[in-house]
C-alpha positions in Angstrom: 0.0 0.0 0.0 1.5 3.4 -1.1 0.8 6.6 0.9 1.7 10.0 -0.4 0.7 13.7 -0.2 -1.1 15.6 -2.9 -1.7 19.3 -3.3 -5.1 20.8 -2.5 -7.3 20.9 -5.6 -10.6 22.2 -6.8 -13.6 20.0 -6.9 -16.8 20.2 -9.0 -18.5 23.5 -8.1 -15.2 25.2 -7.4 -14.9 23.9 -3.8 -11.4 23.1 -2.6 -10.6 19.7 -1.2 -8.7 20.0 2.0 -7.8 16.3 2.2 -4.1 15.9 1.3 -3.2 12.4 2.5 -4.4 9.7 0.2 -3.6 6.1 -0.6 -2.7 4.4 -3.9 -4.4 1.3 -2.7 -7.9 2.1 -1.3 -9.8 0.3 1.4 -13.2 2.0 1.4 -15.8 0.9 3.9 -18.5 3.6 3.7 -21.7 2.3 2.2 -22.7 4.3 -0.9 -25.4 4.1 -3.6 -24.3 1.8 -6.5 -25.9 3.8 -9.3 -27.2 7.3 -9.9 -30.8 6.0 -9.9 -30.4 5.3 -6.1 -29.1 8.8 -5.2 -32.3 10.2 -3.8 -33.2 12.3 -0.8 -36.3 11.9 1.3 -37.8 14.8 -0.6 -37.6 12.9 -3.9 -34.7 15.1 -5.1 -31.6 13.7 -6.9 -28.4 14.1 -4.9 -25.1 13.0 -6.6 -22.5 11.5 -4.3 -18.8 12.4 -4.6 -16.2 10.4 -6.6 -13.8 8.3 -4.5 -10.4 7.8 -6.2 -8.7 11.1 -6.1 -4.9 10.7 -6.8 -3.0 12.9 -9.2 -0.7 12.3 -12.1 2.0 15.0 -12.1 5.0 16.1 -14.2 7.3 15.2 -11.3 9.2 12.1 -12.3 9.5 11.1 -8.6 5.7 11.2 -8.2 3.9 8.0 -7.4 2.0 8.7 -10.6 4.4 10.4 -13.1 3.1 11.6 -16.4 4.8 8.9 -18.5 3.7 8.1 -22.1 1.9 4.8 -22.4 1.5 4.3 -18.6 -2.2 5.2 -18.3 -5.5 4.0 -19.8 -8.8 5.9 -19.8 -12.0 3.9 -19.5 -15.0 5.8 -20.8 -18.5 5.6 -22.1 -19.4 7.7 -25.1 -22.8 8.0 -23.6 -21.6 9.6 -20.3 -21.1 13.4 -20.3 -18.5 13.2 -17.5 -16.4 10.6 -19.3 -16.8 12.4 -22.6 -15.3 15.6 -21.4 -12.1 13.6 -20.4 -12.1 12.1 -23.9 -12.5 15.6 -25.4 -9.4 16.7 -23.6 -7.5 13.6 -24.7 -8.3 14.5 -28.3 -7.9 18.3 -28.4 -4.7 18.2 -26.3 -3.3 15.6 -28.6 -2.8 12.9 -25.9 -4.5 10.0 -27.7 -1.1 8.5 -28.6 0.3 8.8 -25.1 -2.9 7.7 -23.2 -5.0 4.8 -24.6 -8.7 4.5 -24.1 -11.6 2.1 -24.3 -15.3 2.6 -24.3 -17.8 0.3 -22.7 -21.1 -0.7 -24.2 -23.8 2.1 -23.9 -26.6 0.2 -22.3 -26.3 -1.0 -18.6 -26.3 -4.7 -18.1 -26.0 -7.1 -15.2 -22.4 -6.9 -13.8 -22.6 -10.1 -11.9 -24.8 -13.2 -11.9 -25.1 -13.3 -8.1 -26.8 -9.9 -7.6 -29.0 -7.4 -9.4 -26.6 -4.6 -10.0 -26.8 -3.0 -13.5 -23.9 -1.0 -14.8 -21.2 -0.5 -17.5 -20.0 -3.6 -19.2 -17.5 -4.4 -22.0 -18.4 -6.2 -25.2 -17.1 -9.7 -25.7 -15.5 -8.6 -29.0 -14.6 -5.5 -31.1 -17.5 -6.2 -33.4 -20.3 -6.7 -30.9 -21.0 -3.0 -30.3 -19.5 -0.4 -32.8 -17.4 2.1 -30.8 -17.0 -0.2 -27.8 -14.3 -2.7 -27.1 -13.2 -5.4 -24.7 -11.0 -4.5 -21.7 -7.6 -4.7 -23.3 -5.6 -4.6 -20.1 -7.3 -6.7 -17.4 -9.8 -8.8 -19.4 -12.6 -7.6 -17.0 -16.2 -8.0 -18.0 -17.4 -4.8 -16.4 -16.3 -1.5 -14.9 -17.4 -3.0 -11.6 -14.6 -5.6 -11.8 -12.1 -2.8 -12.4 -13.1 -1.2 -9.2 -12.9 -4.5 -7.3 -9.4 -5.1 -8.7 -8.3 -1.7 -7.4 -10.1 -2.2 -4.0 -11.3 -5.5 -2.7 -13.9 -4.0 -0.4 -15.0 -1.1 -2.5 -18.7 -0.2 -1.8 -19.3 2.9 -3.9 -20.6 3.5 -7.4 -18.9 1.9 -10.4 -18.6 5.0 -12.6 -16.8 6.2 -15.6 -14.4 7.8 -16.4 -11.7 5.7 -14.9 -8.0 6.7 -15.2 -6.1 3.4 -14.8 -2.4 3.0 -14.0 -1.1 0.1 -16.1 2.1 -0.2 -13.9 0.5 -0.3 -10.5 -2.7 -1.9 -11.8 -5.0 0.4 -9.9 -7.4 3.4 -10.4 -5.6 6.7 -10.2 -8.7 8.9 -10.4 -12.4 8.6 -11.2 -13.3 12.3 -10.9 -13.7 13.9 -14.4 -13.1 17.5 -13.2 -9.7 16.5 -11.9 -8.8 14.2 -14.8 -9.3 17.1 -17.2 -7.0 19.3 -15.1 -4.3 16.7 -15.3 -4.7 16.3 -19.1 -4.6 20.1 -19.4 -1.1 20.6 -17.9 0.6 17.5 -16.4 1.1 15.7 -19.8 2.3 18.8 -21.7 5.8 17.3 -22.2 4.2 14.5 -24.3 1.1 16.2 -25.7 0.9 17.1 -29.4 -0.9 20.3 -28.5 0.8 21.5 -25.3 0.2 25.2 -26.0 -3.6 24.8 -25.6 -4.3 25.9 -22.0 -8.0 25.5 -21.1 -7.4 26.7 -17.5 -5.0 29.6 -17.9 -4.0 31.4 -14.7 -5.5 34.7 -15.5 -8.9 33.1 -16.1 -9.0 30.5 -13.3 -11.1 32.5 -10.9 -13.7 33.3 -13.6 -13.7 29.7 -14.9 -14.2 28.3 -11.3 -17.2 30.7 -10.8 -18.8 29.8 -14.1 -18.2 26.1 -13.5 -20.0 26.4 -10.2 -23.4 27.6 -11.6 -23.2 25.6 -14.8 -22.6 22.4 -12.9 -25.4 23.0 -10.4 -27.9 24.4 -12.9 -27.1 22.5 -16.2 -24.6 19.6 -16.0 -26.2 18.2 -12.9 -29.4 20.1 -13.3 -30.7 17.9 -16.1 -30.2 14.9 -13.9 -32.1 16.6 -11.1 -35.0 17.1 -13.5 -34.8 13.5 -14.9 -34.3 11.6 -11.7 -36.7 13.6 -9.5 -39.4 11.4 -8.0 -41.7 14.2 -6.8 -43.2 17.2 -8.5 -41.7 19.9 -6.3 -38.0 19.0 -6.7 -38.6 18.6 -10.5 -40.2 22.0 -10.7 -37.3 23.6 -8.8 -34.7 21.8 -11.0 -36.4 22.9 -14.2 -36.6 26.5 -13.0 -32.9 26.5 -12.2 -32.0 24.7 -15.4 -33.6 27.3 -17.7 -32.4 30.2 -15.6 -28.9 28.9 -16.2 -29.5 28.3 -19.9 -30.9 31.8 -20.3 -27.9 33.2 -18.6 -25.6 31.3 -21.0 -27.6 32.6 -24.0 -27.2 36.1 -22.8 -23.4 35.8 -22.3 -23.0 34.2 -25.7 -24.9 36.9 -27.4 -22.0 39.2 -26.6 -18.9 37.0 -26.8 -17.7 33.9 -28.6 -17.2 31.7 -25.5 -18.1 31.8 -21.8 -15.0 33.5 -20.6 -14.5 35.9 -23.5 -13.2 35.0 -27.0 -11.0 32.1 -25.8 -12.1 28.5 -25.5 -11.7 27.3 -21.8 -12.6 24.4 -19.6 -16.0 25.9 -18.9 -16.9 25.6 -22.5 -16.0 21.9 -22.7 -17.9 21.2 -19.5 -21.0 22.9 -20.9 -20.7 21.4 -24.3 -21.1 17.8 -23.2 -24.5 18.6 -21.7 -25.7 20.7 -24.6 -24.8 18.1 -27.2 -27.1 15.6 -25.4 -29.9 18.1 -24.7 -32.2 17.8 -27.7 -31.4 14.1 -28.3 -32.2 12.9 -24.8 -32.6 15.4 -22.0 -35.6 17.2 -23.6 -37.6 14.0 -23.8 -36.1 11.5 -21.4 -35.4 13.9 -18.5 -38.5 16.1 -19.2 -36.4 19.2 -20.0 -38.8 20.3 -22.8 -39.6 23.8 -21.8 -37.3 25.0 -24.6 -35.0 23.1 -26.9 -31.3 23.9 -27.5 -32.2 24.7 -31.1 -34.5 27.5 -29.9 -31.5 29.3 -28.3 -29.7 30.8 -31.4 -26.5 31.7 -29.6 -26.2 28.4 -27.6 -27.1 26.3 -30.6 -24.5 28.0 -32.9 -21.9 27.8 -30.0 -22.5 24.1 -29.7 -22.0 23.6 -33.4 -18.7 25.6 -33.3 -17.3 23.5 -30.4 -18.4 20.3 -32.1 -16.4 21.3 -35.2 -13.2 21.9 -33.3 -10.7 19.2 -34.7 -11.1 16.1 -32.6 -14.3 17.0 -30.8 -16.8 15.3 -33.2 -15.0 12.0 -32.6 -16.0 12.1 -28.9 -19.8 12.4 -29.8 -21.4 9.1 -30.5 -25.1 9.8 -30.7 -26.2 6.2 -31.0 -24.4 5.3 -27.8 -25.9 8.4 -26.1 -29.5 7.4 -27.0 -29.0 3.7 -26.4 -27.8 4.4 -22.9 -30.3 6.9 -21.6 -33.4 5.4 -23.2 -32.3 1.8 -22.4 -30.7 2.0 -19.0 -33.3 3.7 -16.8 -36.4 1.4 -16.7 -38.0 3.5 -14.0 -38.2 6.4 -16.5 -38.6 4.5 -19.8 -39.8 1.0 -18.9 -40.0 -0.4 -22.4 -36.7 1.0 -23.5 -38.1 2.6 -26.7 -35.6 4.9 -28.5 -37.0 7.9 -30.3 -36.0 8.2 -33.9 -35.2 11.9 -33.9 -34.2 14.7 -33.9 -30.9 13.9 -35.6 -29.5 17.4 -35.3 -26.7 18.3 -37.7 -24.0 19.9 -35.6 -21.6 20.0 -38.6 -23.8 22.6 -40.2 -22.4 26.2 -40.5 -22.5 28.4 -37.4 -22.3 32.2 -37.0 -19.8 32.5 -34.2 -17.2 34.0 -36.5 -18.9 37.3 -35.9 -16.8 37.5 -32.7 -13.1 37.8 -32.8 -11.2 34.6 -32.0 
């Protein structure tokens, strides 16, 4: 078991984590919900629990997790917005030759024959599910098995993304907001696009502030709408969602991106929710008060980010629709997948009217 210190870092919502002493081999005993569908308060509101593996890859060659080419593997689902923002960083930073990745199948399945848990599983072959592949490193059948390899008594959720250390055969980190920060800076010595800085020092305070309300109102807000089990928390979530979307629309009517005319982390974090909005959230999560296509600035902004080299390869609409409509039987019991709307995000946009 390896113990080491890490520097304080910012969590989702801009809150700093004060825990600095962590283990490379985890022994978790706290009982936690095993899927997002179980994360409910007594009021019927959705309450997301925190990620658990929080180690850091750094440029320091003496670090327990140094930023070595070929050492790490990213497990994702193309359906998952949190995993997809990590994949987006992998692509636009030019790290896909240094860090390999594998996508699971989009639809949740039984992860073990001896219980009822439904979660992310790997296909048996490369041809079973286009875009997904078997676990190339450990031969596991599911993401659950990966967590159990890393911690024999793990009791939390079996989520993606997972940043895996091939050398130590363990999970480094499963918190997307921290993985993208590592990808942004710590691998610059081996990145093909090291000059791209999506969290530049002079904008960090602004980015953190924007991330806070976008996460609460939009990224997690759509889940608060979709997973609510009572009318009042649903109504509150919808109100907060559309207030945040209206705020984004107003900002983007005056400038190209959220922090000005420069692409930042906040834009990537918003994009992964927007690209799923009309395809799944409007119907499946009952976010139908107004579609993305009815927001001219947000819609064109989404098209522009989709057209950044590398970004479109991270968007697999078939996986997205298969997952949401097929993995939540309490919301869509028959698993029927709507045929539309098939939005063309490669169509021309009007964002060039702002200086780059």
